[in-house]
Structure formats: C-alpha cells, structure tokens
The first five atom37 places (N, CA, C, CB, O) and aatype in JSON, in Angstrom:
{
  "aatype": [12, 1, 9, 9, 15, 14, 1, 6, 13, 19, 3, 19, 19, 19, 12, 11, 5, 18, 6, 3, 7, 16, 12, 5, 15, 0, 0, 16, 2, 19, 6, 8, 14, 10, 4, 10, 14, 5, 14, 2, 13, 19, 1, 7, 13, 2, 18, 14, 4, 7, 4, 13, 4, 9, 14, 19, 14, 7, 6, 14, 3, 1, 16, 6, 10, 10, 16, 13, 13, 5, 16, 3, 10, 7, 7, 18, 10, 14, 5, 16, 19, 19, 3, 15, 13, 13, 14, 15, 15, 9, 15, 7, 13, 18, 15, 2, 10, 16, 11, 0, 19, 11, 0, 10, 11, 0],
  "atom_mask": [
    [1, 1, 1, 1, 1],
    [1, 1, 1, 1, 1],
    [1, 1, 1, 1, 1],
    [1, 1, 1, 1, 1],
    [1, 1, 1, 1, 1],
    [1, 1, 1, 1, 1],
    [1, 1, 1, 1, 1],
    [1, 1, 1, 1, 1],
    [1, 1, 1, 1, 1],
    [1, 1, 1, 1, 1],
    [1, 1, 1, 1, 1],
    [1, 1, 1, 1, 1],
    [1, 1, 1, 1, 1],
    [1, 1, 1, 1, 1],
    [1, 1, 1, 1, 1],
    [1, 1, 1, 1, 1],
    [1, 1, 1, 1, 1],
    [1, 1, 1, 1, 1],
    [1, 1, 1, 1, 1],
    [1, 1, 1, 1, 1],
    [1, 1, 1, 0, 1],
    [1, 1, 1, 1, 1],
    [1, 1, 1, 1, 1],
    [1, 1, 1, 1, 1],
    [1, 1, 1, 1, 1],
    [1, 1, 1, 1, 1],
    [1, 1, 1, 1, 1],
    [1, 1, 1, 1, 1],
    [1, 1, 1, 1, 1],
    [1, 1, 1, 1, 1],
    [1, 1, 1, 1, 1],
    [1, 1, 1, 1, 1],
    [1, 1, 1, 1, 1],
    [1, 1, 1, 1, 1],
    [1, 1, 1, 1, 1],
    [1, 1, 1, 1, 1],
    [1, 1, 1, 1, 1],
    [1, 1, 1, 1, 1],
    [1, 1, 1, 1, 1],
    [1, 1, 1, 1, 1],
    [1, 1, 1, 1, 1],
    [1, 1, 1, 1, 1],
    [1, 1, 1, 1, 1],
    [1, 1, 1, 0, 1],
    [1, 1, 1, 1, 1],
    [1, 1, 1, 1, 1],
    [1, 1, 1, 1, 1],
    [1, 1, 1, 1, 1],
    [1, 1, 1, 1, 1],
    [1, 1, 1, 0, 1],
    [1, 1, 1, 1, 1],
    [1, 1, 1, 1, 1],
    [1, 1, 1, 1, 1],
    [1, 1, 1, 1, 1],
    [1, 1, 1, 1, 1],
    [1, 1, 1, 1, 1],
    [1, 1, 1, 1, 1],
    [1, 1, 1, 0, 1],
    [1, 1, 1, 1, 1],
    [1, 1, 1, 1, 1],
    [1, 1, 1, 1, 1],
    [1, 1, 1, 1, 1],
    [1, 1, 1, 1, 1],
    [1, 1, 1, 1, 1],
    [1, 1, 1, 1, 1],
    [1, 1, 1, 1, 1],
    [1, 1, 1, 1, 1],
    [1, 1, 1, 1, 1],
    [1, 1, 1, 1, 1],
    [1, 1, 1, 1, 1],
    [1, 1, 1, 1, 1],
    [1, 1, 1, 1, 1],
    [1, 1, 1, 1, 1],
    [1, 1, 1, 0, 1],
    [1, 1, 1, 0, 1],
    [1, 1, 1, 1, 1],
    [1, 1, 1, 1, 1],
    [1, 1, 1, 1, 1],
    [1, 1, 1, 1, 1],
    [1, 1, 1, 1, 1],
    [1, 1, 1, 1, 1],
    [1, 1, 1, 1, 1],
    [1, 1, 1, 1, 1],
    [1, 1, 1, 1, 1],
    [1, 1, 1, 1, 1],
    [1, 1, 1, 1, 1],
    [1, 1, 1, 1, 1],
    [1, 1, 1, 1, 1],
    [1, 1, 1, 1, 1],
    [1, 1, 1, 1, 1],
    [1, 1, 1, 1, 1],
    [1, 1, 1, 0, 1],
    [1, 1, 1, 1, 1],
    [1, 1, 1, 1, 1],
    [1, 1, 1, 1, 1],
    [1, 1, 1, 1, 1],
    [1, 1, 1, 1, 1],
    [1, 1, 1, 1, 1],
    [1, 1, 1, 1, 1],
    [1, 1, 1, 1, 1],
    [1, 1, 1, 1, 1],
    [1, 1, 1, 1, 1],
    [1, 1, 1, 1, 1],
    [1, 1, 1, 1, 1],
    [1, 1, 1, 1, 1],
    [1, 1, 1, 1, 1]
  ],
  "atom_positions": [
    [[136.49, 225.78, 32.29], [136.0, 226.12, 30.98], [136.91, 227.15, 30.31], [134.58, 226.64, 31.07], [136.85, 227.33, 29.09]],
    [[137.74, 227.82, 31.08], [138.72, 228.77, 30.56], [138.08, 229.87, 29.72], [139.75, 228.04, 29.72], [138.61, 230.29, 28.7]],
    [[136.92, 230.34, 30.18], [136.26, 231.44, 29.5], [137.04, 232.73, 29.74], [134.8, 231.6, 29.98], [137.1, 233.59, 28.87]],
    [[137.63, 232.84, 30.93], [138.4, 234.03, 31.3], [139.87, 233.64, 31.36], [137.91, 234.62, 32.66], [140.23, 232.66, 32.02]],
    [[140.72, 234.4, 30.68], [142.16, 234.12, 30.69], [142.74, 234.31, 32.08], [142.89, 235.02, 29.68], [142.34, 235.23, 32.79]],
    [[143.67, 233.44, 32.47], [144.33, 233.63, 33.76], [145.19, 234.91, 33.75], [145.21, 232.41, 34.11], [145.64, 235.35, 32.69]],
    [[145.4, 235.48, 34.92], [146.19, 236.7, 35.05], [147.55, 236.38, 35.64], [145.46, 237.74, 35.92], [147.71, 235.4, 36.37]],
    [[148.52, 237.22, 35.32], [149.84, 237.14, 35.94], [150.25, 238.56, 36.33], [150.9, 236.48, 34.98], [149.86, 239.54, 35.68]],
    [[151.03, 238.66, 37.39], [151.52, 239.93, 37.89], [153.01, 239.79, 38.2], [150.73, 240.39, 39.16], [153.45, 238.72, 38.62]],
    [[153.77, 240.85, 37.98], [155.18, 240.85, 38.36], [155.37, 242.07, 39.27], [156.14, 240.91, 37.08], [155.25, 243.22, 38.83]],
    [[155.66, 241.8, 40.52], [155.8, 242.85, 41.52], [157.11, 242.68, 42.28], [154.61, 242.84, 42.5], [157.64, 241.57, 42.38]],
    [[157.61, 243.77, 42.8], [158.69, 243.71, 43.77], [158.05, 243.99, 45.13], [159.86, 244.74, 43.43], [157.22, 244.9, 45.26]],
    [[158.43, 243.2, 46.13], [157.84, 243.31, 47.46], [158.95, 243.54, 48.47], [157.02, 242.04, 47.82], [159.97, 242.86, 48.45]],
    [[158.73, 244.49, 49.36], [159.67, 244.78, 50.45], [158.94, 244.58, 51.76], [160.26, 246.23, 50.34], [157.83, 245.09, 51.94]],
    [[159.56, 243.84, 52.67], [158.96, 243.63, 53.99], [159.92, 244.15, 55.05], [158.64, 242.13, 54.22], [161.14, 244.03, 54.91]],
    [[159.36, 244.71, 56.11], [160.17, 245.24, 57.19], [159.41, 245.09, 58.49], [160.53, 246.73, 56.94], [158.19, 245.24, 58.54]],
    [[160.15, 244.78, 59.56], [159.56, 244.75, 60.89], [160.25, 245.81, 61.74], [159.68, 243.34, 61.54], [161.48, 245.88, 61.79]],
    [[159.44, 246.62, 62.41], [159.95, 247.71, 63.23], [160.11, 247.26, 64.67], [159.02, 248.93, 63.15], [159.59, 246.23, 65.08]],
    [[160.85, 248.06, 65.45], [161.14, 247.71, 66.85], [159.88, 247.52, 67.68], [161.99, 248.78, 67.48], [159.87, 246.71, 68.6]],
    [[158.82, 248.26, 67.37], [157.57, 248.14, 68.15], [156.75, 246.92, 67.75], [156.73, 249.39, 67.99], [155.67, 246.69, 68.29]],
    [[157.26, 246.12, 66.79], [156.56, 244.92, 66.34], [155.72, 245.13, 65.09], [0.0, 0.0, 0.0], [155.2, 244.17, 64.53]],
    [[155.57, 246.38, 64.66], [154.81, 246.66, 63.44], [155.5, 246.0, 62.25], [154.67, 248.19, 63.21], [156.72, 246.08, 62.1]],
    [[154.7, 245.35, 61.4], [155.22, 244.73, 60.19], [154.66, 245.47, 58.99], [154.85, 243.22, 60.12], [153.48, 245.81, 58.94]],
    [[155.53, 245.72, 58.03], [155.14, 246.44, 56.82], [155.47, 245.58, 55.61], [155.85, 247.81, 56.73], [156.52, 244.95, 55.54]],
    [[154.55, 245.57, 54.65], [154.78, 244.95, 53.36], [154.37, 245.96, 52.3], [153.99, 243.59, 53.21], [153.23, 246.43, 52.3]],
    [[155.28, 246.29, 51.42], [154.99, 247.25, 50.34], [155.38, 246.62, 49.02], [155.74, 248.61, 50.56], [156.38, 245.92, 48.93]],
    [[154.58, 246.89, 47.99], [154.83, 246.28, 46.69], [154.44, 247.25, 45.58], [154.06, 244.96, 46.54], [153.65, 248.17, 45.78]],
    [[155.0, 247.01, 44.41], [154.6, 247.73, 43.21], [154.95, 246.9, 41.98], [155.27, 249.12, 43.15], [155.81, 246.02, 42.04]],
    [[154.31, 247.2, 40.9], [154.55, 246.54, 39.63], [155.97, 246.85, 39.13], [153.5, 246.98, 38.58], [156.47, 247.96, 39.3]],
    [[156.61, 245.87, 38.51], [157.9, 246.07, 37.87], [157.91, 245.33, 36.54], [159.07, 245.58, 38.78], [157.12, 244.4, 36.32]],
    [[158.81, 245.75, 35.67], [159.08, 245.0, 34.46], [160.48, 244.43, 34.6], [158.95, 245.89, 33.16], [161.39, 245.13, 35.07]],
    [[160.66, 243.18, 34.21], [161.95, 242.52, 34.36], [162.19, 241.65, 33.14], [162.02, 241.69, 35.67], [161.28, 240.95, 32.69]],
    [[163.41, 241.67, 32.59], [163.67, 240.89, 31.37], [163.52, 239.38, 31.55], [165.05, 241.18, 30.88], [163.34, 238.67, 30.57]],
    [[163.58, 238.89, 32.78], [163.4, 237.45, 33.02], [161.93, 237.08, 33.26], [164.24, 237.01, 34.2], [161.61, 235.91, 33.46]],
    [[161.06, 238.09, 33.26], [159.64, 237.84, 33.51], [158.82, 238.42, 32.35], [159.18, 238.47, 34.87], [158.03, 239.35, 32.53]],
    [[159.02, 237.88, 31.19], [158.28, 238.33, 30.01], [156.85, 237.83, 30.06], [158.98, 237.86, 28.71], [156.59, 236.77, 30.65]],
    [[155.92, 238.55, 29.46], [154.53, 238.07, 29.43], [154.45, 236.67, 28.83], [153.64, 239.04, 28.62], [155.11, 236.36, 27.84]],
    [[153.63, 235.84, 29.44], [153.48, 234.45, 29.02], [152.27, 234.29, 28.1], [153.35, 233.52, 30.24], [151.26, 234.97, 28.29]],
    [[152.38, 233.41, 27.11], [151.22, 233.16, 26.24], [150.04, 232.65, 27.08], [151.58, 232.13, 25.13], [150.23, 231.95, 28.07]],
    [[148.86, 233.0, 26.67], [147.62, 232.56, 27.31], [147.39, 233.19, 28.69], [147.63, 231.07, 27.45], [146.48, 232.77, 29.4]],
    [[148.2, 234.18, 29.08], [147.98, 234.92, 30.31], [147.8, 236.4, 29.97], [149.17, 234.72, 31.31], [148.36, 236.89, 28.99]],
    [[147.02, 237.08, 30.77], [146.88, 238.52, 30.64], [147.71, 239.14, 31.76], [145.37, 238.98, 30.72], [147.56, 238.78, 32.92]],
    [[148.58, 240.07, 31.4], [149.45, 240.73, 32.39], [148.65, 241.81, 33.12], [150.72, 241.34, 31.71], [148.2, 242.78, 32.51]],
    [[148.49, 241.62, 34.43], [147.83, 242.62, 35.26], [148.86, 243.6, 35.8], [0.0, 0.0, 0.0], [150.06, 243.43, 35.6]],
    [[148.39, 244.62, 36.48], [149.25, 245.69, 36.97], [148.82, 246.08, 38.37], [149.21, 246.91, 36.02], [147.67, 246.44, 38.59]],
    [[149.75, 246.0, 39.32], [149.5, 246.46, 40.68], [150.15, 247.83, 40.87], [150.03, 245.44, 41.74], [151.36, 247.98, 40.68]],
    [[149.35, 248.8, 41.24], [149.89, 250.11, 41.6], [150.56, 249.97, 42.96], [148.78, 251.22, 41.62], [150.36, 248.95, 43.63]],
    [[151.34, 250.96, 43.4], [151.96, 250.85, 44.74], [150.9, 250.47, 45.78], [152.65, 252.18, 45.14], [149.84, 251.09, 45.86]],
    [[151.21, 249.44, 46.56], [150.24, 248.91, 47.51], [150.96, 248.32, 48.71], [149.34, 247.85, 46.84], [152.19, 248.22, 48.71]],
    [[150.23, 247.94, 49.71], [150.86, 247.31, 50.85], [149.97, 247.24, 52.06], [0.0, 0.0, 0.0], [148.77, 247.53, 52.0]],
    [[150.58, 246.85, 53.17], [149.83, 246.76, 54.41], [150.76, 246.96, 55.6], [149.1, 245.42, 54.52], [151.97, 246.71, 55.54]],
    [[150.15, 247.41, 56.69], [150.82, 247.52, 57.97], [150.05, 246.66, 58.96], [150.89, 249.02, 58.46], [148.83, 246.74, 59.05]],
    [[150.77, 245.82, 59.69], [150.21, 245.03, 60.78], [150.78, 245.62, 62.06], [150.55, 243.47, 60.64], [151.97, 245.5, 62.34]],
    [[149.91, 246.27, 62.85], [150.35, 247.05, 64.0], [149.86, 246.37, 65.28], [149.82, 248.51, 63.92], [148.65, 246.19, 65.46]],
    [[150.78, 245.97, 66.18], [150.35, 245.32, 67.42], [149.46, 246.25, 68.25], [151.57, 244.87, 68.24], [149.7, 247.45, 68.32]],
    [[148.45, 245.67, 68.88], [147.59, 246.44, 69.78], [148.23, 246.37, 71.16], [146.11, 245.88, 69.78], [148.34, 245.28, 71.73]],
    [[148.64, 247.51, 71.73], [149.31, 247.5, 73.04], [148.45, 246.82, 74.12], [149.63, 248.95, 73.47], [147.26, 247.09, 74.25]],
    [[149.09, 245.93, 74.87], [148.41, 245.22, 75.96], [147.54, 244.06, 75.52], [0.0, 0.0, 0.0], [146.94, 243.39, 76.36]],
    [[147.45, 243.81, 74.22], [146.63, 242.71, 73.71], [147.46, 241.92, 72.7], [145.31, 243.24, 73.06], [147.36, 242.15, 71.5]],
    [[148.28, 240.97, 73.18], [149.22, 240.27, 72.31], [148.57, 239.43, 71.2], [150.08, 239.38, 73.14], [149.25, 239.07, 70.23]],
    [[147.29, 239.11, 71.32], [146.62, 238.31, 70.29], [145.84, 239.15, 69.29], [145.68, 237.32, 70.95], [145.08, 238.62, 68.48]],
    [[146.03, 240.49, 69.35], [145.31, 241.37, 68.43], [146.29, 242.21, 67.62], [144.34, 242.28, 69.2], [147.35, 242.61, 68.1]],
    [[145.91, 242.46, 66.38], [146.71, 243.27, 65.47], [145.79, 244.21, 64.7], [147.53, 242.37, 64.49], [144.76, 243.8, 64.18]],
    [[146.19, 245.48, 64.64], [145.46, 246.43, 63.82], [146.03, 246.34, 62.4], [145.58, 247.89, 64.39], [147.24, 246.25, 62.22]],
    [[145.16, 246.35, 61.41], [145.58, 246.17, 60.03], [145.19, 247.38, 59.19], [144.97, 244.89, 59.44], [144.05, 247.82, 59.21]],
    [[146.16, 247.9, 58.46], [145.93, 248.99, 57.5], [146.42, 248.5, 56.15], [146.66, 250.33, 57.93], [147.6, 248.19, 55.99]],
    [[145.52, 248.42, 55.16], [145.91, 247.94, 53.83], [145.48, 248.95, 52.77], [145.29, 246.55, 53.53], [144.5, 249.68, 52.93]],
    [[146.22, 248.95, 51.68], [145.85, 249.77, 50.53], [146.28, 249.05, 49.26], [146.48, 251.19, 50.62], [147.44, 248.67, 49.11]],
    [[145.33, 248.87, 48.36], [145.56, 248.15, 47.11], [144.83, 248.83, 45.97], [145.11, 246.68, 47.24], [143.74, 249.38, 46.16]],
    [[145.43, 248.8, 44.79], [144.76, 249.23, 43.57], [145.34, 248.38, 42.45], [144.95, 250.78, 43.29], [146.52, 248.48, 42.13]],
    [[144.5, 247.56, 41.86], [144.94, 246.6, 40.85], [144.18, 246.81, 39.55], [144.75, 245.16, 41.35], [142.97, 247.04, 39.55]],
    [[144.91, 246.72, 38.45], [144.3, 246.71, 37.13], [144.47, 245.29, 36.61], [144.96, 247.77, 36.15], [145.58, 244.84, 36.35]],
    [[143.36, 244.57, 36.46], [143.42, 243.17, 36.04], [143.82, 243.0, 34.58], [142.09, 242.51, 36.28], [144.13, 241.89, 34.16]],
    [[143.83, 244.06, 33.81], [144.21, 243.97, 32.41], [143.16, 243.28, 31.58], [0.0, 0.0, 0.0], [142.29, 242.59, 32.1]],
    [[143.24, 243.46, 30.28], [142.29, 242.83, 29.37], [140.89, 243.35, 29.58], [0.0, 0.0, 0.0], [140.67, 244.38, 30.22]],
    [[139.94, 242.63, 29.03], [138.54, 243.01, 29.16], [137.84, 242.02, 30.08], [137.83, 243.08, 27.78], [137.82, 240.82, 29.8]],
    [[137.28, 242.52, 31.16], [136.46, 241.71, 32.04], [135.17, 242.46, 32.33], [137.22, 241.35, 33.36], [135.22, 243.63, 32.72]],
    [[134.03, 241.83, 32.14], [132.79, 242.48, 32.53], [132.81, 242.79, 34.03], [131.57, 241.59, 32.17], [133.36, 242.02, 34.82]],
    [[132.24, 243.9, 34.43], [132.23, 244.3, 35.83], [131.61, 243.23, 36.72], [131.49, 245.62, 36.0], [132.02, 243.08, 37.87]],
    [[130.63, 242.5, 36.22], [130.01, 241.44, 37.03], [131.01, 240.35, 37.39], [128.81, 240.84, 36.29], [130.94, 239.77, 38.47]],
    [[131.93, 240.07, 36.48], [132.97, 239.06, 36.76], [133.92, 239.57, 37.83], [133.75, 238.69, 35.47], [134.26, 238.85, 38.76]],
    [[134.34, 240.82, 37.69], [135.23, 241.42, 38.69], [134.55, 241.42, 40.05], [135.63, 242.86, 38.28], [135.15, 241.04, 41.05]],
    [[133.29, 241.84, 40.08], [132.55, 241.91, 41.35], [132.39, 240.54, 42.0], [131.18, 242.53, 41.12], [132.39, 240.45, 43.23]],
    [[132.27, 239.49, 41.21], [132.1, 238.16, 41.79], [133.44, 237.54, 42.2], [131.39, 237.24, 40.8], [133.48, 236.7, 43.09]],
    [[134.53, 237.94, 41.54], [135.85, 237.36, 41.83], [136.52, 237.99, 43.05], [136.76, 237.53, 40.62], [137.07, 237.28, 43.89]],
    [[136.46, 239.31, 43.16], [137.25, 239.99, 44.17], [136.9, 239.64, 45.62], [137.1, 241.44, 43.99], [137.83, 239.51, 46.42]],
    [[135.65, 239.49, 46.0], [135.4, 239.14, 47.41], [136.12, 237.88, 47.86], [133.91, 238.97, 47.64], [136.69, 237.86, 48.95]],
    [[136.09, 236.82, 47.06], [136.77, 235.58, 47.47], [138.29, 235.75, 47.41], [136.33, 234.4, 46.59], [139.01, 235.18, 48.23]],
    [[138.78, 236.52, 46.44], [140.21, 236.76, 46.32], [140.74, 237.53, 47.53], [140.52, 237.52, 45.03], [141.77, 237.16, 48.1]],
    [[140.05, 238.59, 47.92], [140.47, 239.39, 49.06], [140.34, 238.59, 50.35], [139.63, 240.68, 49.15], [141.19, 238.69, 51.23]],
    [[139.29, 237.8, 50.47], [139.13, 236.94, 51.65], [140.3, 235.98, 51.77], [137.8, 236.16, 51.57], [140.82, 235.77, 52.87]],
    [[140.72, 235.39, 50.66], [141.87, 234.48, 50.67], [143.14, 235.21, 51.05], [0.0, 0.0, 0.0], [143.98, 234.67, 51.77]],
    [[143.3, 236.44, 50.56], [144.48, 237.24, 50.91], [144.55, 237.45, 52.42], [144.45, 238.6, 50.18], [145.61, 237.25, 53.03]],
    [[143.44, 237.86, 53.03], [143.45, 238.14, 54.47], [143.64, 236.87, 55.29], [142.15, 238.83, 54.88], [144.26, 236.9, 56.35]],
    [[143.12, 235.76, 54.81], [143.35, 234.48, 55.49], [144.83, 234.13, 55.46], [142.51, 233.36, 54.83], [145.39, 233.73, 56.48]],
    [[145.47, 234.27, 54.3], [146.91, 233.99, 54.2], [147.73, 234.98, 55.01], [147.35, 234.03, 52.74], [148.74, 234.6, 55.61]],
    [[147.32, 236.25, 55.04], [148.02, 237.26, 55.82], [147.98, 236.92, 57.31], [147.42, 238.65, 55.57], [148.98, 237.05, 58.01]],
    [[146.83, 236.48, 57.8], [146.69, 236.09, 59.2], [147.66, 234.96, 59.54], [145.24, 235.65, 59.5], [148.33, 235.01, 60.57]],
    [[147.74, 233.97, 58.69], [148.66, 232.85, 58.91], [150.11, 233.32, 58.91], [148.46, 231.77, 57.85], [150.9, 232.89, 59.74]],
    [[150.46, 234.2, 57.97], [151.84, 234.7, 57.87], [152.23, 235.51, 59.11], [152.0, 235.56, 56.61], [153.34, 235.34, 59.63]],
    [[151.34, 236.38, 59.58], [151.64, 237.19, 60.76], [151.8, 236.3, 61.98], [150.54, 238.23, 61.0], [152.71, 236.52, 62.78]],
    [[150.95, 235.3, 62.14], [151.08, 234.37, 63.27], [152.41, 233.62, 63.21], [149.9, 233.37, 63.29], [153.06, 233.41, 64.23]],
    [[152.81, 233.21, 62.01], [154.09, 232.48, 61.85], [155.26, 233.38, 62.16], [154.24, 231.92, 60.43], [156.23, 232.94, 62.78]],
    [[155.2, 234.64, 61.75], [156.3, 235.57, 62.02], [156.4, 235.94, 63.49], [156.13, 236.83, 61.19], [157.49, 236.19, 64.0]],
    [[155.26, 235.98, 64.17], [155.25, 236.33, 65.59], [155.76, 235.18, 66.46], [153.83, 236.74, 66.01], [156.23, 235.4, 67.58]],
    [[155.65, 233.96, 65.93], [156.03, 232.77, 66.72], [157.53, 232.65, 66.9], [155.5, 231.5, 66.06], [158.01, 231.71, 67.54]]
  ]
}
C-alpha cells in the first residue's frame, strides 16, 4: 500500500578478525557524491554502531555477542509503526549475522 516511504541508508562498514577469533564489524553514516538521496525514499541515519562476535573458550559452537546500534529512521513515523517494525527487523539482522559468522568460521 506504500503508506510508509521506504528508507535508505549510506554507511561505511569496517570488518576485522582478531587472532583470538573475535570478529568486529563497525559502521557509521557517510555522505558520498555517488550516493545521492533517491526520490521516493527517506534517507535514514546510522550513528556509529557495530558488533563483536567473541568465541567462548572451550565451546567452539558458541559465540558471545556484543552489539550497539542507534538509528534515526528519518521523516515522520508514528511510534507505533516504529515499535511494530523494529522487532522483526532486529530479528532478521541477528538471523543474518548468525549465518555470516558460521560462514566465516567454516
């Protein structure tokens, strides 16, 4: 129904793996001349954010996760819409993160 405009974000992401197996992903919003705001999209803003995936010693199938995120979706959204959208969005993020960590460990 397109009642809510789609969002777009432009971020730079840095990933690093440490000798102990810890994986880090850090990101922040950037502006770039090749990524101009698109019509019919609202430009969102990600503050510095990221995650650490830390191996649990002696348990090769377990990973400790530390994440920090702060996002401004931009535009006007009623709080009820934000509250209903974010749980499924975050759930999808963690599902994709699990798959990515398993692929990197393989």
